[in-house]
KEFILUM-242149 format. One record per residue (C-alpha): x, y, z; residue in three letters. Coordinates in steps of 0.2 Angstrom, whole numbers. Each point is the difference from the previous one (the first is absolute). Example, Ala and Ser with C-alpha at 12.3 -4.5 7.8 and 13.67 -1.06 7.14 Angstrom:
62; -22; 39; ala
6; 17; -3; ser
//
This chain:
654; 556; 695; met
11; 15; -5; arg
-8; 1; -17; lys
-17; 2; 8; ser
6; 15; 11; lys
7; 8; -15; leu
-16; -1; -9; leu
-10; 8; 14; ile
12; 15; 2; phe
0; 3; -19; val
-19; 0; 0; ser
-1; 12; 15; phe
12; 12; -8; leu
-11; 0; -16; ala
-15; 4; 10; leu
8; 15; 8; ile
6; 7; -17; leu
-17; -2; -7; ala
-8; 9; 15; phe
12; 14; -2; ser
-3; 2; -18; phe
-19; 2; 1; phe
2; 11; 15; ala
11; 12; -9; cys
-11; 0; -16; ala
-11; 16; -2; glu
-18; -3; 3; ala
-14; 7; -11; ile
-12; 10; 11; gln
-19; 2; -2; val
-5; 17; -6; asp
-19; -1; -3; gln
-15; -11; 6; ile
-15; -2; -11; ile
-17; -6; 7; val
-16; -5; -9; asn
-11; 14; 9; thr
2; 16; 10; ser
-16; -2; 10; ser
-12; -14; 5; ile
-18; 0; 6; glu
-6; -15; 10; leu
-17; -6; 6; ala
-2; -9; 17; ile
-4; -16; -8; ser
-3; -9; -16; gly
11; -1; -16; gln
6; 18; 2; tyr
6; -3; 18; ser
18; -3; -6; glu
13; 6; -13; phe
16; -7; -6; gln
14; 13; -2; ile
13; -5; -14; val
17; 9; 1; ala
16; 0; -10; ser
16; 10; 0; val
11; 9; -12; leu
13; -3; -6; pro
-4; -18; -5; glu
18; -5; 3; asn
0; 6; 18; ala
10; -11; 11; ser
-14; -2; 12; asn
-17; 1; -7; arg
-10; -5; 16; asn
-13; 12; 8; val
-9; 0; 16; ile
-18; 5; 4; phe
-5; 9; 17; phe
-13; 12; 8; leu
7; 18; 0; ala
-9; 5; 16; asp
-6; -10; 15; thr
-19; 6; -1; asp
-1; -9; -17; ser
1; -17; 9; gln
-18; 3; 7; lys
-7; 0; -18; phe
11; -11; -11; ile
13; -13; 0; ser
15; -3; -13; ile
9; -16; -3; ser
18; -2; -5; ser
-6; -3; -18; thr
-10; 16; -1; gly
-18; -6; 3; leu
-10; 13; 8; val
-15; -5; 10; arg
-14; 11; 8; ala
-3; -4; 19; ile
-14; 11; 6; ala
-6; 17; 3; gly
1; 16; -11; val
15; 11; -2; thr
-2; 18; 3; pro
-4; 9; -16; glu
15; 12; 2; asp
12; -14; 4; lys
2; -16; -10; asn
11; -15; 5; cys
18; -1; -8; thr
9; -15; -6; val
18; 3; -4; arg
10; -11; -13; val
19; 2; 3; ala
16; -7; -8; ser
9; -13; 11; val
17; 5; -5; ser
-3; 19; -1; asn
-14; 5; 13; pro
1; 18; -5; lys
-9; -5; -16; lys
-19; -3; 4; tyr
-17; 4; -6; val
-16; 3; 10; asp
-17; -7; -5; ile
-16; 8; 8; ser
-13; -12; 6; val
-18; 4; 5; ala
-13; -12; 8; val
-18; 6; -3; lys
-18; -5; 2; thr
-16; 7; -8; gly
-16; -3; -9; glu
-2; -8; -17; ile
-2; 13; -12; glu
-1; -10; -16; arg
-2; -18; -5; ile
3; -7; -18; ser
5; -16; -10; phe
15; -2; -12; glu
-11; -3; -15; ser
-18; 4; -4; ser
-4; -19; -4; ser
6; -17; 2; ile
-3; -16; -10; lys
-2; -17; 8; ile
-5; -17; -7; thr
-11; -13; 8; leu
14; -12; 3; asp
11; 12; 9; gln
2; 1; 19; asp
-10; 14; 9; pro
8; 17; -3; tyr
7; 11; 14; gln
-4; 19; -2; leu
13; 12; 7; val
-6; 18; 1; pro
13; 14; 1; lys
-2; 11; 16; ile
5; 19; 0; gln
9; 7; 9; pro
11; -15; 3; ile
1; 3; 19; tyr
-19; 0; 2; ala
-6; -11; 13; ser
-5; -18; -6; leu
-11; -3; 15; asp
-15; 6; -10; val
-10; -15; -6; ser
-2; -1; -19; leu
-17; -5; -8; arg
-1; -9; -17; tyr
-16; -1; -10; ile
-3; -10; -17; ser
-14; 8; -11; thr
-3; -17; -8; asn
4; -14; 12; pro
-6; -13; -13; glu
14; 4; -10; ile
14; 2; 13; ala
-2; 1; 19; ser
12; 9; 12; val
2; -3; 19; asn
5; 12; 14; glu
19; -2; -3; phe
-2; 5; -19; gly
2; -18; -7; val
-10; -1; -17; val
-7; -17; -5; thr
-5; -2; -18; pro
-18; -8; -2; ile
-4; 1; -18; met
5; 9; -16; pro
-5; 19; 0; gly
4; 17; 8; glu
-2; 8; 17; thr
6; 14; 10; asn
9; -2; 17; ile
-1; 15; 11; glu
11; 3; 15; val
-5; 13; 14; leu
10; 6; 15; thr
-15; 7; 10; gly
-17; -7; 6; met
-8; 9; -15; ser
6; 8; -16; glu
-2; 17; 8; ser
11; -3; 15; thr
16; -7; -9; gly
10; -3; -16; ala
-5; -13; -13; ser
6; -8; -16; ala
-7; -11; -14; thr
8; -13; -11; ile
-8; -9; -14; arg
1; -20; 0; val
-2; -9; -16; ile
-2; -19; 2; val
3; -11; -15; gly
0; -19; -4; tyr
15; -11; 4; ala
11; -4; -15; pro
-8; -13; -12; leu
3; -17; 6; asp
-7; -13; -12; tyr
6; -17; -6; asn
-2; -9; -16; leu
-5; -19; -1; his
-3; -12; -13; val
-17; -8; 3; arg
1; -19; 5; asp
20; 2; 0; asn
2; -7; -17; val
19; 0; -3; gln
0; -6; -18; ser
-5; 18; -6; ile
18; 5; 3; tyr
6; -12; -13; lys
-10; 0; -16; gln
2; -5; -19; ile
-4; 12; -14; val
-17; -3; -7; gly
-5; -11; 15; glu
-6; 13; 12; pro
-6; -4; 18; glu
-12; 14; 6; pro
0; 4; 18; phe
-9; 11; 13; trp
10; 14; 10; leu
-7; 7; 16; asp
6; 15; 10; leu
-2; -1; 19; tyr
2; 14; 12; lys
11; -6; 14; leu
-4; 14; 12; asn
-19; 1; -2; ser
-4; 16; 10; ser
15; 12; -2; lys
4; 1; -19; cys
-12; 6; -14; asp
-13; -13; -3; pro
-3; 6; -18; asn
15; 6; -8; pro
2; 2; -19; glu
6; -16; -8; ile
10; -1; -16; ile
4; -18; -6; trp
16; 0; -10; gln
11; -12; -11; arg
18; 4; -2; asn
-3; 17; 7; gly
-14; 5; -11; ser
-19; 0; 4; glu
-9; -16; -6; ile
-12; 6; -14; pro
-18; -1; 3; gly
-9; 11; 13; gly
-10; -14; 8; asn
13; -5; 12; ile
6; 17; 6; arg
-4; 3; 19; asp
-5; -18; 1; glu
8; -10; 15; lys
-3; -17; -8; ser
4; -2; -18; val
0; -14; -13; phe
16; -1; -10; ile
1; -9; -17; asn
19; 1; -5; pro
-4; -1; -19; ser
-14; 14; 1; ser
12; 12; 8; ile
15; -2; -12; gly
10; -13; 9; met
3; -9; -16; thr
19; 0; -2; thr
13; -10; 9; ala
9; 9; 14; gly
-3; 7; 18; val
-17; 9; 3; his
-3; 10; 15; lys
-18; 3; 7; ile
-3; 14; 13; ser
-13; 10; 8; ala
3; 19; 3; lys
-11; 7; 14; leu
-2; 19; 3; lys
-8; 8; 15; ser
-1; 18; 5; val
17; 1; 8; asp
10; -15; -6; asn
2; -14; -13; glu
4; -19; 1; gln
6; -11; -14; thr
-2; -19; 2; ile
10; -11; -12; asn
-5; -18; -3; leu
14; -13; -2; ser
7; 0; -17; asp
-10; -10; -13; ile
12; -9; -12; asn
-8; -4; -17; ile
10; -13; -10; tyr
-1; -6; -18; met
-4; -19; 0; pro
14; -12; 4; leu
6; -5; -17; arg
18; -7; 3; thr
12; -4; 13; phe
17; -8; 1; asn
8; -13; 11; val
19; 4; 3; ile
12; -13; 6; lys
13; 10; 10; gln
14; -13; -2; asp
5; -2; -19; ser
8; -17; 3; arg
-9; -16; -6; thr
8; -12; 12; ser
-4; -1; 18; phe
2; -11; 15; ala
-14; -9; 9; val
-7; 12; 14; glu
8; 15; -8; glu
-11; 15; 1; pro
-5; 8; -16; ile
-8; 17; 0; leu
-14; 5; -12; phe
-8; 17; -1; thr
-14; 7; -10; ile
-2; 17; -10; thr
-16; 6; -9; his
-3; 14; -12; gly
-1; 18; 6; ala
-18; 6; 5; asn
-6; -18; -2; gln
-12; -7; 14; tyr
11; -9; 13; pro
-5; -18; 5; pro
-5; -3; 17; asp
10; -16; 1; asn
9; -12; -11; tyr
-2; -19; -1; val
17; -9; -3; trp
1; -17; -8; his
15; -11; -4; val
4; -13; -14; ile
13; -13; 5; his
7; -11; -14; leu
11; -15; 3; thr
12; -9; -12; glu
-15; -12; -4; asp
-11; 15; -6; asp
1; 3; -19; tyr
-11; 15; -2; ile
5; 15; -11; asp
-6; 14; 12; ile
0; 12; -15; asn
-11; -10; -11; asp
-18; 7; 0; pro
-7; -17; -3; ser
6; -5; 17; asn
-8; 14; 10; gln
-14; -10; 6; ala
11; -13; 7; glu
12; 13; 7; ile
-14; 9; 9; ile
-6; -17; 7; ala
18; -2; 7; arg
-1; 17; 10; glu
2; -2; 18; gln
-6; 14; 12; tyr
13; 8; 11; leu
-6; 4; 17; thr
7; 16; 4; thr
-4; 17; 8; thr
3; 16; -9; met
11; 12; 9; pro
-8; 17; 4; gln
6; 18; 2; thr
-2; 9; 16; ser
-16; 8; -7; asp
-7; -17; -4; gly
3; -1; -19; arg
4; -17; -8; ile
17; -2; -7; ile
2; -11; -15; gly
14; -10; 6; met
4; -19; 2; leu
14; -9; 9; asn
1; -17; -8; phe
10; -15; 5; thr
0; -16; -9; ala
0; -16; 11; thr
5; -12; -13; asp
11; -1; -16; asn
-7; 4; -17; gly
-5; 14; -12; glu
-12; 13; 7; tyr
-12; 13; -7; tyr
-9; 13; 11; ile
-18; 7; -5; ile
-9; 15; 7; ala
-18; 5; -1; tyr
-6; 17; 6; pro
-17; 1; 10; thr
-11; 15; -2; val
-13; 2; 14; asn
3; -18; 5; gly
-2; -7; -18; val
15; -9; -8; arg
2; 7; -18; asp
6; -15; -10; thr
2; 10; -16; ser
15; 9; 8; leu
10; -16; 4; arg
19; 3; 0; arg
12; -14; 0; met
19; 2; 3; val
14; -13; -2; tyr
9; -3; 17; val
13; -12; -6; gly
8; -17; 5; ile
1; -3; 18; val
12; -13; 8; gly
17; 3; -8; asn
8; 8; 16; ile
5; -11; 15; lys
-14; -1; 14; ser
3; 6; 17; gly
10; 16; 6; ser
18; 1; 5; asp
-3; 16; 9; ile
0; -1; 19; ser
2; 11; 15; gly
-12; 14; -6; val
-2; 14; 12; tyr
-6; 19; 0; phe
11; 15; 3; asp
1; 18; -5; gly
11; 10; -11; tyr
4; 19; -1; phe
3; 6; -17; asn
5; 17; 5; gly
-17; 7; -1; gln
-12; -12; 8; glu
-1; -17; 9; tyr
-6; -14; -11; leu
-4; -18; 3; pro
15; -11; -3; his
-2; -19; -1; val
15; -11; 2; lys
3; -19; -2; trp
15; -12; 1; asn
12; 1; -15; pro
1; -13; -13; leu
16; -9; -5; pro
-1; 5; -18; tyr
-2; 17; -10; asp
-19; 0; 1; ala
-12; 12; -7; thr
-16; 3; 9; tyr
-18; 4; -4; thr
-11; 7; 14; val
-19; 2; 1; val
-6; 14; 13; val
-19; 2; 4; gln
-6; 14; 11; asn
-14; -7; 11; glu
-7; 17; 5; asp
-2; 5; -18; asp
-1; -15; -12; leu
2; 11; -15; ser
18; 2; 5; lys
10; -15; -7; gln
16; -2; -8; leu
10; -14; -8; val
18; 4; -3; phe
17; -8; -1; ser
19; 4; 2; thr
1; 3; -19; thr
-16; 11; -2; ser
3; 10; 16; his
18; -2; 6; pro
-2; 16; 11; glu
-12; -9; 11; tyr
14; -13; 5; phe
13; 8; 11; pro
8; -16; 4; thr
0; -17; -10; pro
-12; -8; 13; asn
-12; 14; 5; ser
-13; 12; -8; val
-7; 17; 3; ile
-19; 2; -1; val
-3; 17; -9; pro
-12; 12; 10; ser
-11; 1; -15; ser
-5; -19; 4; ile
1; -1; 19; ala
8; 9; 15; thr
5; -6; 17; leu
-17; 6; 7; ser
-10; -11; -12; glu
-3; -19; -1; thr
8; -9; -15; phe
4; -17; -6; thr
16; -6; -10; ile
5; -15; -10; arg
18; -2; -7; ile
6; -12; -13; lys
18; -4; -5; ser
6; -3; -18; ser
1; -19; 3; lys
-15; -4; 11; tyr
-18; 6; 3; gly
-8; 12; 11; tyr
0; 0; 19; thr
-17; 0; 10; lys
-7; 17; 4; lys
8; 9; 14; phe
-10; 14; 8; thr
6; 16; 8; tyr
-13; 7; 12; glu
-1; 19; -1; gly
9; 10; 13; asn
9; -16; 6; thr
16; 12; -1; ile
-7; 15; 9; ala
6; 18; -6; ser
9; 2; 17; ser
11; -14; -5; gln
5; 7; -17; tyr
17; 7; 5; glu
5; -18; 4; met
-2; -5; -18; leu
15; 11; -6; asn
14; -11; -7; asn
14; 0; 13; glu
13; -12; -6; his
3; -14; -13; ala
-19; 1; -5; gly
-6; -3; 18; tyr
-12; 13; 9; asn
-5; 0; 18; arg
-18; -6; -2; tyr
1; -19; 3; ile
-15; -8; -9; ser
3; -18; 6; ser
11; -11; 11; leu
8; -7; -16; glu
6; 18; -5; glu
7; 3; 18; leu
9; -16; -1; gly
7; 5; -17; glu
6; 17; 6; leu
9; -8; 15; ile
8; -13; -11; ser
6; 14; -12; tyr
8; 9; 15; val
7; -16; 6; asp
8; -4; -17; ala
6; 17; -5; phe
2; 10; 16; arg
-4; 17; -8; pro
8; 15; 7; ala
-17; 9; -2; his
-7; -9; 15; tyr
16; -2; 10; lys
1; 6; 18; ile
15; 1; 11; ser
-7; -6; 17; thr
-12; -13; 5; tyr
-8; 0; 18; lys
12; 14; 5; gly
15; -9; -6; gln
11; 0; -15; gln
-4; -13; -12; his
8; -4; -17; pro
-16; -7; -9; glu
-15; 10; 7; ala
-13; 7; -11; tyr
-16; 10; 2; ala
-16; -1; -10; leu
-15; 12; 2; thr
-15; -9; -6; ile
-19; 0; 1; tyr
-10; -16; 3; leu
-18; 0; -5; pro
-3; -17; 7; phe
1; -7; 18; thr
7; -17; 6; tyr
-17; -6; 5; asp
-6; 3; -18; glu
14; -11; -8; ile
4; -12; 14; lys
-11; -14; -6; asp
7; 1; -18; leu
18; 3; 4; tyr
3; -7; 18; asp
-12; -15; 1; pro
10; -7; 16; lys
-2; 17; 9; gly
19; 1; 4; asp
0; 19; 0; ala
-15; 2; 10; ala
10; -5; 16; asn
15; 11; -4; leu
3; 16; 9; ser
13; 14; -4; pro
8; -3; 17; gly
0; 10; 16; ser
-8; 17; 0; gly
-16; 9; -5; thr
-5; -1; -18; tyr
-15; 7; -9; ser
-13; -11; -9; val
8; 6; -17; ala
17; -5; 5; gln
-5; -18; 6; ile
-10; -2; -16; asn
15; 5; -11; ala
11; -11; 10; phe
-11; -15; -3; lys
-1; 4; -19; ile
19; 1; -2; val
2; -17; 10; ala
-12; -8; -13; val
10; 7; -14; val
15; -8; 7; gly
-8; -17; 1; asp
-8; 1; -17; cys
11; 10; -12; tyr
18; 1; 6; met
13; -11; -7; thr
18; -2; 8; ser
4; 12; 13; gly
-6; 7; 17; ser
-4; 17; 6; phe
-6; 9; 16; asn
-13; 14; -1; tyr
-8; 14; 9; thr
-17; 8; -3; ile
-4; 19; 2; leu
-16; 9; -5; val
1; 19; -5; asp
-13; 13; 1; gly
-8; -5; -16; asn
-3; -18; 5; ser
15; -5; -11; asn
11; -15; 5; ile
18; 4; 2; val
8; -18; -1; leu
19; -1; 5; gln
8; -16; -5; val
17; -6; 5; ala
8; -15; -11; phe
11; -12; 9; ser
11; -3; -16; thr
8; 12; -12; pro
-6; 1; -18; ala
16; -8; -6; glu
4; -15; 10; arg
16; -10; 2; asp
-9; -17; -1; leu
5; -16; 8; glu
-3; -18; -5; ser
-3; -15; 11; thr
12; -14; -1; thr
-14; -12; -6; gly
-6; -17; 5; leu
7; -10; -15; gly
-17; -3; -7; ile
0; -9; -17; glu
-12; 3; -15; lys
-6; -15; -8; arg
3; 1; -19; pro
-17; 1; -7; ile
-1; 8; -17; ala
-7; 17; -1; gly
-13; 5; -13; his
11; 13; -8; tyr
1; 7; -18; thr
7; -11; -14; asp
9; 14; -8; ser
8; 12; 14; pro
9; 15; -5; gly
0; 19; 1; gln
-16; 9; -5; arg
-9; 16; 3; ala
-10; -1; 16; leu
-16; 9; 3; ser
8; 12; 12; ile
11; 6; -13; asp
-15; 8; -10; ala
-5; 11; 14; leu
1; 18; -5; pro
13; 13; 7; gln
-13; 7; 12; glu
-1; -16; 9; arg
18; -2; 4; thr
8; 3; 17; ile
18; -1; 7; ser
3; -14; 13; val
15; -4; 10; thr
-5; -14; 12; thr
-10; -16; -3; ser
-14; 6; 10; glu
-2; 15; -11; gln
2; -11; -15; leu
-15; -11; 6; tyr
-11; 15; 5; phe
4; 8; -17; ala
-4; -15; -11; val
-15; -6; 10; ser
-8; 18; -1; his
2; 1; -19; gly
16; 8; -3; phe
15; -4; -11; arg
15; 0; 12; pro
16; 10; -4; leu
12; -8; 12; pro
15; 10; 5; val
16; -7; -6; glu
9; -13; 11; asn
-14; 1; 12; ser
-9; -15; 9; ala
-15; 4; -11; ala
10; -1; -16; ala
7; -17; 5; leu
-17; -8; 5; val
-9; 7; -16; tyr
13; -7; -11; ser
-1; -17; 8; leu
-19; 1; -1; ala
1; 3; -19; arg
11; -14; -2; glu
-12; -12; 9; val
-14; 6; -12; leu
11; -3; -15; tyr
3; -17; 6; arg
-17; -6; 5; ile
-13; 8; -12; ser
-2; 7; -17; asp
-12; 12; -9; ala
-11; -14; -7; ser
-5; -6; 17; met
-17; 4; 7; ser
-2; 10; 16; asp
-4; -16; 9; ala
15; -9; -7; glu
12; 15; 5; lys
-7; -1; 18; ile
2; -19; 0; his
18; 2; -5; ala
3; 13; 13; ile
-8; -11; 13; tyr
11; -15; -5; asp
16; 11; 0; tyr
-3; 6; 18; leu
-5; -17; 6; thr
15; -9; -8; leu
13; 12; 3; asn
-3; 9; 16; val
1; -9; 17; val
-11; 5; 15; tyr
12; 9; 12; asp
-6; -10; 16; his
15; 7; 10; gln
-6; 18; -3; leu
-18; -5; 4; ala
6; -6; 17; ala
8; 18; 3; leu
-17; 9; -3; ser
0; 7; 18; ser
17; 8; -2; val
-1; 19; -2; glu
13; 0; -14; ser
-8; -14; -10; val
-4; 12; -14; phe
19; 2; -3; asn
0; -18; -8; phe
-2; -2; -19; asp
-13; -13; 1; gly
-13; 13; 2; phe
5; 9; -16; tyr
3; -3; -18; leu
19; -3; 3; glu
-5; -16; 9; gly
-9; -7; -15; val
11; 6; -14; phe
18; -1; 8; ile
-1; -12; 15; ser
-14; -10; -7; his
-7; -1; 18; lys
-15; 10; 7; ala
-15; 0; 11; val
-18; 3; -7; cys
2; 19; 0; asp
15; 0; -12; gly
-8; -14; -11; thr
-16; 9; -2; ala
8; 16; -5; lys
11; -9; -12; ala
-16; -9; -7; phe
-8; 18; -2; ser
16; 8; -8; leu
2; -14; -13; leu
-19; 1; -5; ser
0; 18; -2; trp
16; 1; -10; met
-8; -13; -12; asp
-17; 9; -1; gly
-10; -10; 12; val
-9; 9; 15; gln
5; -9; 16; ser
-2; 8; 18; val
8; -4; 16; trp
-13; -7; 13; val
4; 2; 18; gly
-9; -11; 13; gly
3; -15; 12; asp
2; -19; -2; ala
-6; -14; 11; ile
14; -12; 1; met
-2; -19; 2; ala
3; 1; 19; asn
-14; 13; 1; gly
12; 15; 2; arg
-4; 16; -9; ile
14; 10; -8; val
1; 15; -11; gly
0; -5; -19; his
0; 8; -17; ala
-5; -7; -17; trp
-7; 7; -17; asn
-16; 4; -9; asn
2; 0; -19; thr
-11; 6; -14; phe
-2; -13; -14; ile
-12; 1; -14; asp
-13; 11; 9; gly
1; -8; 17; lys
11; 1; 15; trp
8; -16; 8; tyr
11; -3; 15; ala
17; -8; -1; ser
12; -4; 14; asp
18; -4; -6; ala
6; -2; 18; thr
-12; -14; 3; trp
4; -7; -17; gly
13; -10; 7; thr
-2; -14; 13; val
14; -4; 13; arg
3; -19; 1; glu
14; -12; 5; gly
6; -9; 16; val
7; 17; 6; asp
-11; 10; -10; met
14; 4; -11; asn
-7; 1; -17; tyr
-15; 9; -9; glu
-10; -6; -15; tyr
-12; 10; -10; gln
-19; 1; 0; thr
-12; 10; -11; his
-14; -1; 13; ala
2; 19; 3; tyr
1; 6; -18; leu
-14; 11; -6; leu
-13; -7; 12; val
-16; 8; 7; thr
-2; 10; 17; asp
-10; -15; 7; ala
14; -12; -4; met
12; 12; 9; met
-11; 2; 15; leu
-2; -19; 1; asn
18; -2; 0; ser
3; 12; 14; gly
3; 17; -8; his
-9; 14; 9; ile
0; 17; -10; val
4; 16; 10; glu
-7; 14; -10; gly
-10; 2; -16; val
8; -7; -16; tyr
-8; -3; -17; pro
-6; -19; -2; ser
-16; -6; -8; ser
4; -17; -8; ala
-12; -14; 4; ile
10; -14; -7; glu
19; -2; -2; gln
10; 3; -16; asn
5; -15; -10; gly
18; 6; -3; ala
7; -16; 8; phe
-14; -13; 0; val
-3; 3; -19; asn
19; 0; -3; leu
4; -12; -14; glu
16; -10; 2; tyr
-2; -7; -18; ala
-14; 0; -12; asp
-15; -7; 8; gly
9; -2; 17; ile
-4; 13; 13; asp
4; 1; 19; ala
-18; -5; 5; thr
-4; -18; 2; ile
-19; -3; -4; ser
0; -19; -4; ser
9; -16; 2; ile
4; 2; -19; glu
10; 16; 4; glu
10; -9; 13; ile
5; -12; -13; glu
4; 14; -12; thr
11; 9; 13; leu
9; -16; 3; ala
4; -2; -18; glu
6; 18; -1; tyr
12; -3; 14; ile
7; -16; -7; asn
1; 6; -18; asn
4; 18; 1; asp
5; 8; 16; arg
10; -16; 6; trp
11; 0; -15; asn
4; 19; 1; ser
3; 1; 19; ile
18; 5; 6; asp
2; -13; 13; trp
16; 7; 7; glu
-8; 17; 3; ala
-16; -8; 8; thr
9; -13; 10; ser
-10; -13; -10; gly
-17; 6; 5; ile
-13; 7; -13; leu
-11; 13; 9; trp
-17; 4; -7; leu
-16; 8; 7; glu
-18; -4; -5; ile
-18; 4; 6; tyr
-14; -12; 4; leu
-16; 6; -7; asp
-13; 0; 15; pro
-14; -6; -11; val
12; -15; -4; phe
3; -3; 18; ile
-18; 1; 4; glu
-5; -12; -14; glu
14; -13; 1; ser
5; 0; 18; tyr
-16; 5; 9; asp
7; 17; 4; gly
14; -6; 11; asp
15; 10; -5; ser
12; -11; 11; ser
-6; -16; -9; ser
2; 9; -17; ala
17; 5; 3; ile
6; -17; 6; gln
-9; -9; -14; glu
7; 12; -13; phe
18; -3; 7; gly
-2; -19; -1; asn
-7; 1; -18; glu
14; 12; -6; met
13; -11; 8; leu
-7; -16; -9; asp
-1; 9; -16; leu
18; 7; 1; val
7; -17; 6; arg
-8; -9; -14; ala
12; 9; -12; ile
16; 3; 11; his
-1; -14; 12; gly
0; -2; 19; val
14; 12; 3; gly
-11; 14; -1; val
-10; 8; 15; ser
-12; 14; 1; ile
-2; 12; 15; asn
-16; 11; 0; ile
0; 16; 10; tyr
-17; 9; 3; ser
4; 19; 2; ser
-18; 5; 1; ala
-17; -7; -4; glu
1; -10; -16; asn
17; 7; -5; tyr
13; -14; -1; leu
19; 1; -3; thr
6; -17; -7; ile
18; -5; 2; ala
5; -15; -12; val
16; -7; 7; ile
11; -12; -9; thr
//
């Protein structure tokens, strides 16, 4: 309070000092007033009944330059008035001749300095009338012309009526107000009189010249023949040209007409002044290739008009053209787009279209394509390609083909030009495409979405996708749908400047902008192209461009999809960046609160059917209080993100909306980034010693993740940061002695033990699945604590539970599955959702989707173990959830929350095709295979088993072929399992005696675990 009073006192003191300073300063006085007149004569009415006085003072730097205007005597107010701005007006009456009115102009600051102006208000007879000029010129298309005669003296009474007379009203008429209307070309005199006759008043005459309107003709090609504009030398197409007068009555109907070619008059006098002429290009010198201009130059008495016909292009005949393959490679994948363009010689006649053919040769075709003797057979093999040629904005055909092969083999492309609709077979061009089919089918690129990028000068389209677990190169095809001539095929090697991150590409503005519609396809170095993704022009409006600026760690504030929002929140959860950190949440101090300002271009109603099929968020409310529609919408979207894409952890959040419709999302996490994890005491569950399908030659080796370049590295401290980094395509750099360093080291040791470089991707995933199912116990004790708020402090939700405690719930197991896969170069994503348990209860669940040989498959290593025993005290393995389809997962009770890549229609044979020995696989398809399996058990496996380690039990898993069950057991799985057990027991006992027994456990449909007990 004291500080405020001191400021008020100081301000008051300063004001007093300033006033004193100015008061004491010496003022500069006015010493002269200058006005624009010394006397004024006014009429009682009309334009001369007022006058504006303009005054100024000297010196120009006088302190006060203001003046005032007033009447110097009281009698003057009977005749005139004066405004504060110096406007003098006549009121009435006539001032005495010996005494005029006086207006005084005085200085405001120095009243002693003034000047007087004499003002007289007079009336009288018109002594003289005249016009400013002796003649005027008007044209027929002009509006009527108002005559304004000049009266002298200026104060003469205007009450006298004026009379106007036209000496030739057929040329121009005039009314009583002096308005002249042109009628036809010619000349006439207009006379104005002040009296009833020429002898009683003044008069004046003005000459009026009426002319035609400017020439207004148009030039037409008779019958609208368009082909005249594109001709071939020596093959002229004659045509008629007609001139039409657009304004039939006001411009010259018979102007002089000069027909011209390229600015010079066309020779031959027979077409001069003709409105319709016959043009033969060859006869008028149009015999050379190039652009020719035909025009008509029209001349009238007063004006000219030149009318140009559209340019006539005359070409040489089409003699040659070239087909160019834009990609120099000779090996392509099925469905990979290959661009061909056409060029032809300068000044040659452009085809009006192209016909494309393809030749497809398989390995059974033995044809030398270059042998002229085979041309007839080759032409017979040509297949027409149904395609529409792209056009420029002005309708010109572009010689371009986007070809994709649909099958393996060797391909050639043939092009024929068509001229005036006729195919010219003499100009056939054939180009070798190459061998198609040497690249894996399918695409490993997923999560494609459209964003924007500011390069410091302009905002450009920015296309992003999920990263890949290897050092990939990319090829991109961009097609502008608004201008099909704009297409570009480029790669990370040919145009590295277009790839700001390893998993995104910038579309150059020369090809497409954010206001244009374009399509894009992307291909990695291992697999083929994606489908076409389309960006609709102006989806990202210019008003949102500022949200595209990079804000932190590669993220901007424009959220293109729910997946991107989930990724952003997950990043903040894992790394807790100071860039977003805030000190208070809901008005209170909070150690883990963060604020994100984002723009959401979509609403909950637009995404709910795809991401929230159960409609959970629809019934949510932000709580008590009044909320805007935008707040409620954003609240529901964030709720869906939490269900679909958030792994271990929980957070509270609030939603605000700023003045630009941006969402201010505040999140408060319940746990710190670095957590002191607890471990449950466990339930003493025993793993059955089923042999895992691991490598035969374990040992240290280079992992795929080690090959990632320096720009794809990131420092990590916690296991959550490690998981986020690896699953987003980064090579982690763990901080020494951190939790991330320990877990990463243990994960590498696991991969060294279970897989090697010779294994296929499916075999690597099989090994990872087996490791997790055989070495990680499901943490039932932790699952029972799911309602406890501190549940996320237990290691079973994290990688520590898998690699240190060997005990985890689904979340930890699914993250470990993804981590090991990415480290070994196989793409595997965490999938969030629900599971329907045997008792009908629905619980939250997580599993994985994995990309193998061009297709996505689902795997659930958590459900890869089955709990059995009297007290449910042991687990045995099942492969029922290894690389299966979405349909199989749904049938088993897995409900996806969110959108994840998955497209397989049949399961992968990683297990069912597994060979235990030569000719012996895991699938039983016949009675004979049962016998073979029994022999294998007796002769091979039985003799090598470590009875002490296995408690005298041989564990083995097999799969009963559904076709075998249908054919041999009438489709009854229960009977098949029972019969299989009996037959297996008889076969084994036949060798080892009655002391052997067999237990059959059915983990899932047709998957059986066999326990051979001695």
